[in-house]
Each structure stands twice: as C-alpha cells, then as structure tokens.
TORKOL-4160 file (C-alpha; in steps of 0.2 Angstrom, whole numbers, padded with zeros to 4 digits, m for minus):
199
<pt num="1" X="0438" Y="0645" Z="0977"/>
<pt num="2" X="0446" Y="0654" Z="0992"/>
<pt num="3" X="0447" Y="0637" Z="1001"/>
<pt num="4" X="0456" Y="0629" Z="0986"/>
<pt num="5" X="0467" Y="0643" Z="0983"/>
<pt num="6" X="0459" Y="0646" Z="0965"/>
<pt num="7" X="0457" Y="0663" Z="0957"/>
<pt num="8" X="0450" Y="0668" Z="0940"/>
<pt num="9" X="0460" Y="0676" Z="0926"/>
<pt num="10" X="0452" Y="0693" Z="0923"/>
<pt num="11" X="0449" Y="0697" Z="0904"/>
<pt num="12" X="0458" Y="0712" Z="0899"/>
<pt num="13" X="0449" Y="0727" Z="0890"/>
<pt num="14" X="0447" Y="0723" Z="0872"/>
<pt num="15" X="0456" Y="0733" Z="0858"/>
<pt num="16" X="0444" Y="0742" Z="0847"/>
<pt num="17" X="0449" Y="0747" Z="0830"/>
<pt num="18" X="0434" Y="0757" Z="0825"/>
<pt num="19" X="0437" Y="0775" Z="0822"/>
<pt num="20" X="0422" Y="0780" Z="0812"/>
<pt num="21" X="0420" Y="0780" Z="0794"/>
<pt num="22" X="0438" Y="0784" Z="0788"/>
<pt num="23" X="0436" Y="0775" Z="0771"/>
<pt num="24" X="0424" Y="0763" Z="0763"/>
<pt num="25" X="0413" Y="0751" Z="0773"/>
<pt num="26" X="0409" Y="0735" Z="0764"/>
<pt num="27" X="0392" Y="0726" Z="0766"/>
<pt num="28" X="0390" Y="0711" Z="0778"/>
<pt num="29" X="0390" Y="0697" Z="0765"/>
<pt num="30" X="0394" Y="0684" Z="0778"/>
<pt num="31" X="0379" Y="0689" Z="0789"/>
<pt num="32" X="0384" Y="0676" Z="0802"/>
<pt num="33" X="0384" Y="0662" Z="0789"/>
<pt num="34" X="0400" Y="0654" Z="0794"/>
<pt num="35" X="0398" Y="0638" Z="0786"/>
<pt num="36" X="0410" Y="0635" Z="0771"/>
<pt num="37" X="0410" Y="0619" Z="0760"/>
<pt num="38" X="0428" Y="0621" Z="0754"/>
<pt num="39" X="0444" Y="0628" Z="0760"/>
<pt num="40" X="0448" Y="0646" Z="0755"/>
<pt num="41" X="0429" Y="0650" Z="0752"/>
<pt num="42" X="0427" Y="0661" Z="0768"/>
<pt num="43" X="0441" Y="0669" Z="0778"/>
<pt num="44" X="0440" Y="0680" Z="0794"/>
<pt num="45" X="0452" Y="0693" Z="0801"/>
<pt num="46" X="0453" Y="0704" Z="0816"/>
<pt num="47" X="0466" Y="0712" Z="0828"/>
<pt num="48" X="0467" Y="0708" Z="0847"/>
<pt num="49" X="0477" Y="0716" Z="0860"/>
<pt num="50" X="0489" Y="0706" Z="0870"/>
<pt num="51" X="0494" Y="0713" Z="0887"/>
<pt num="52" X="0510" Y="0708" Z="0895"/>
<pt num="53" X="0513" Y="0717" Z="0911"/>
<pt num="54" X="0516" Y="0735" Z="0905"/>
<pt num="55" X="0519" Y="0730" Z="0887"/>
<pt num="56" X="0505" Y="0728" Z="0873"/>
<pt num="57" X="0506" Y="0718" Z="0858"/>
<pt num="58" X="0493" Y="0717" Z="0844"/>
<pt num="59" X="0489" Y="0700" Z="0835"/>
<pt num="60" X="0482" Y="0700" Z="0818"/>
<pt num="61" X="0478" Y="0683" Z="0810"/>
<pt num="62" X="0467" Y="0676" Z="0796"/>
<pt num="63" X="0456" Y="0661" Z="0800"/>
<pt num="64" X="0448" Y="0650" Z="0787"/>
<pt num="65" X="0430" Y="0647" Z="0792"/>
<pt num="66" X="0430" Y="0630" Z="0783"/>
<pt num="67" X="0441" Y="0622" Z="0797"/>
<pt num="68" X="0446" Y="0636" Z="0809"/>
<pt num="69" X="0464" Y="0635" Z="0803"/>
<pt num="70" X="0475" Y="0650" Z="0805"/>
<pt num="71" X="0481" Y="0654" Z="0788"/>
<pt num="72" X="0493" Y="0668" Z="0792"/>
<pt num="73" X="0496" Y="0681" Z="0806"/>
<pt num="74" X="0507" Y="0696" Z="0811"/>
<pt num="75" X="0511" Y="0701" Z="0829"/>
<pt num="76" X="0516" Y="0719" Z="0831"/>
<pt num="77" X="0519" Y="0733" Z="0844"/>
<pt num="78" X="0506" Y="0744" Z="0836"/>
<pt num="79" X="0490" Y="0740" Z="0826"/>
<pt num="80" X="0495" Y="0748" Z="0809"/>
<pt num="81" X="0493" Y="0746" Z="0791"/>
<pt num="82" X="0510" Y="0737" Z="0789"/>
<pt num="83" X="0503" Y="0724" Z="0801"/>
<pt num="84" X="0488" Y="0719" Z="0790"/>
<pt num="85" X="0498" Y="0721" Z="0774"/>
<pt num="86" X="0511" Y="0708" Z="0780"/>
<pt num="87" X="0497" Y="0697" Z="0786"/>
<pt num="88" X="0489" Y="0698" Z="0769"/>
<pt num="89" X="0505" Y="0696" Z="0759"/>
<pt num="90" X="0509" Y="0680" Z="0769"/>
<pt num="91" X="0492" Y="0673" Z="0766"/>
<pt num="92" X="0491" Y="0677" Z="0747"/>
<pt num="93" X="0509" Y="0670" Z="0745"/>
<pt num="94" X="0502" Y="0652" Z="0749"/>
<pt num="95" X="0489" Y="0651" Z="0735"/>
<pt num="96" X="0490" Y="0653" Z="0717"/>
<pt num="97" X="0471" Y="0658" Z="0715"/>
<pt num="98" X="0459" Y="0665" Z="0728"/>
<pt num="99" X="0445" Y="0670" Z="0715"/>
<pt num="100" X="0429" Y="0673" Z="0724"/>
<pt num="101" X="0436" Y="0671" Z="0742"/>
<pt num="102" X="0426" Y="0682" Z="0755"/>
<pt num="103" X="0437" Y="0690" Z="0768"/>
<pt num="104" X="0427" Y="0696" Z="0783"/>
<pt num="105" X="0432" Y="0708" Z="0796"/>
<pt num="106" X="0424" Y="0721" Z="0808"/>
<pt num="107" X="0423" Y="0740" Z="0802"/>
<pt num="108" X="0441" Y="0744" Z="0809"/>
<pt num="109" X="0450" Y="0758" Z="0801"/>
<pt num="110" X="0463" Y="0746" Z="0793"/>
<pt num="111" X="0450" Y="0737" Z="0784"/>
<pt num="112" X="0441" Y="0753" Z="0777"/>
<pt num="113" X="0458" Y="0759" Z="0771"/>
<pt num="114" X="0460" Y="0761" Z="0752"/>
<pt num="115" X="0477" Y="0751" Z="0752"/>
<pt num="116" X="0469" Y="0736" Z="0761"/>
<pt num="117" X="0454" Y="0736" Z="0749"/>
<pt num="118" X="0465" Y="0737" Z="0734"/>
<pt num="119" X="0475" Y="0722" Z="0740"/>
<pt num="120" X="0460" Y="0712" Z="0741"/>
<pt num="121" X="0454" Y="0718" Z="0723"/>
<pt num="122" X="0471" Y="0713" Z="0716"/>
<pt num="123" X="0468" Y="0695" Z="0721"/>
<pt num="124" X="0449" Y="0695" Z="0717"/>
<pt num="125" X="0445" Y="0694" Z="0735"/>
<pt num="126" X="0427" Y="0700" Z="0740"/>
<pt num="127" X="0427" Y="0711" Z="0756"/>
<pt num="128" X="0414" Y="0708" Z="0770"/>
<pt num="129" X="0411" Y="0718" Z="0786"/>
<pt num="130" X="0402" Y="0716" Z="0802"/>
<pt num="131" X="0389" Y="0728" Z="0807"/>
<pt num="132" X="0396" Y="0742" Z="0818"/>
<pt num="133" X="0399" Y="0737" Z="0836"/>
<pt num="134" X="0393" Y="0719" Z="0833"/>
<pt num="135" X="0406" Y="0706" Z="0838"/>
<pt num="136" X="0394" Y="0691" Z="0835"/>
<pt num="137" X="0396" Y="0695" Z="0817"/>
<pt num="138" X="0414" Y="0689" Z="0818"/>
<pt num="139" X="0411" Y="0675" Z="0830"/>
<pt num="140" X="0423" Y="0663" Z="0823"/>
<pt num="141" X="0438" Y="0675" Z="0825"/>
<pt num="142" X="0432" Y="0680" Z="0842"/>
<pt num="143" X="0431" Y="0662" Z="0847"/>
<pt num="144" X="0449" Y="0659" Z="0842"/>
<pt num="145" X="0455" Y="0674" Z="0852"/>
<pt num="146" X="0446" Y="0668" Z="0867"/>
<pt num="147" X="0453" Y="0650" Z="0866"/>
<pt num="148" X="0471" Y="0656" Z="0863"/>
<pt num="149" X="0471" Y="0668" Z="0877"/>
<pt num="150" X="0463" Y="0655" Z="0889"/>
<pt num="151" X="0475" Y="0641" Z="0884"/>
<pt num="152" X="0491" Y="0652" Z="0881"/>
<pt num="153" X="0491" Y="0670" Z="0887"/>
<pt num="154" X="0482" Y="0668" Z="0904"/>
<pt num="155" X="0489" Y="0651" Z="0907"/>
<pt num="156" X="0507" Y="0656" Z="0911"/>
<pt num="157" X="0518" Y="0670" Z="0915"/>
<pt num="158" X="0529" Y="0677" Z="0901"/>
<pt num="159" X="0546" Y="0685" Z="0905"/>
<pt num="160" X="0547" Y="0695" Z="0889"/>
<pt num="161" X="0539" Y="0699" Z="0872"/>
<pt num="162" X="0551" Y="0687" Z="0864"/>
<pt num="163" X="0545" Y="0673" Z="0875"/>
<pt num="164" X="0527" Y="0676" Z="0871"/>
<pt num="165" X="0530" Y="0678" Z="0852"/>
<pt num="166" X="0540" Y="0661" Z="0852"/>
<pt num="167" X="0526" Y="0653" Z="0863"/>
<pt num="168" X="0513" Y="0660" Z="0851"/>
<pt num="169" X="0521" Y="0653" Z="0836"/>
<pt num="170" X="0522" Y="0636" Z="0844"/>
<pt num="171" X="0503" Y="0637" Z="0850"/>
<pt num="172" X="0497" Y="0641" Z="0832"/>
<pt num="173" X="0507" Y="0627" Z="0825"/>
<pt num="174" X="0498" Y="0616" Z="0839"/>
<pt num="175" X="0481" Y="0624" Z="0836"/>
<pt num="176" X="0482" Y="0620" Z="0817"/>
<pt num="177" X="0490" Y="0603" Z="0817"/>
<pt num="178" X="0486" Y="0594" Z="0833"/>
<pt num="179" X="0472" Y="0602" Z="0843"/>
<pt num="180" X="0456" Y="0592" Z="0838"/>
<pt num="181" X="0439" Y="0599" Z="0837"/>
<pt num="182" X="0422" Y="0590" Z="0839"/>
<pt num="183" X="0415" Y="0600" Z="0824"/>
<pt num="184" X="0429" Y="0593" Z="0813"/>
<pt num="185" X="0424" Y="0575" Z="0818"/>
<pt num="186" X="0438" Y="0574" Z="0830"/>
<pt num="187" X="0452" Y="0580" Z="0818"/>
<pt num="188" X="0463" Y="0595" Z="0819"/>
<pt num="189" X="0461" Y="0609" Z="0806"/>
<pt num="190" X="0475" Y="0603" Z="0795"/>
<pt num="191" X="0469" Y="0585" Z="0796"/>
<pt num="192" X="0452" Y="0590" Z="0792"/>
<pt num="193" X="0457" Y="0600" Z="0777"/>
<pt num="194" X="0469" Y="0587" Z="0771"/>
<pt num="195" X="0455" Y="0574" Z="0772"/>
<pt num="196" X="0443" Y="0585" Z="0763"/>
<pt num="197" X="0455" Y="0587" Z="0748"/>
<pt num="198" X="0460" Y="0569" Z="0747"/>
<pt num="199" X="0443" Y="0562" Z="0751"/>
C-alpha cells in the first residue's frame, strides 16, 4: 500500500445512544429475522454519528427490511427526541395505514422514551428492540450505515455541513432508486418494491 500511495480510511468511534433503562424496553420481536414478505412489514431505525473535521452530525433514518429502502431520515447537530419525532412524522405521512408494522431499534434512550412509544402506538406500530449491546440484532441498519460511510463520507472531503447534507440527500436518492443489490435480483430498492406491488 505504501508503494502504491494507498491508505485506509479509519472508521471513527461509533455513537452509542444507550444510557441505561430510562424508559420502557421492548421485547426483541425481530430476533434477527430480517426477512419481510411485503413492504411496511418490518422497519429498522438507529442513529449514527457523522464526523466532519471538528463538526459532528447525527443521522437518524428508517429502513424497510423488505427491500432496504430508506423511508425517511433526519440529520441533526444533536441526537435528540425532536430528531426521531421528525423522522417518524415524515415516515407516517407517507402511508395511510401501518397496522401491524414492526419498528425495530436498539435500546437507545430515544426509543425507550414515552413520547416515542406513544407515537408508535397511535399508528398501531409494534415496537421491537435489540438485546443490550448487540449490534448484530440490528444488522440491516448497521449495514446501511457502513455502505453509506464507505461510499459517501469516507470517499470525499466535505467543505461544510451544508455540502455533506446536500450530498447525503443525493446519495439516499441514488441508494433508493439506482443502486442495485444482488439480493433484490439486480434491482434497486424502489424498483424491487414497485415490481412486488405490480407483479
């Protein structure tokens, strides 16, 4: 690597939202069964830290386990309740009914909070949580974070927060609509979902 002038991108320290039992912990309903037969059957969410020089941003998306599509997201300077509420509101606004949907997360304080749980209940969404400290229980979300950081965050230099936020919006649009996956039979998430509905 020295001879070819190559160097690896060092992964930054992960953000951890667990602060103990600060609310109610939900059972691990997903239990690593990430397969979904239809859209809006199983969703996943988490928060990841984005480090830009001395600046830190926090990305909070919702991913559909059926096809890996990013349903909604919020990016903020701090990981707070307003962030996850905005993410949920954007997702819920897209669908008339989500009865029986399972939304999986880790045991982060945001997801234990009464206000978060109440929003799920109001839309008849079932809450599921990973076991404490076990990132493999939310592997699909972790996989998305890894891909996004490798293909976007670590691949280029961003001059400002605004530049990264603009690039992230473009990347998620690309990820949903154009980036093909072998597990989706060579289709992008949106193409795969569309075919599942029309087919």
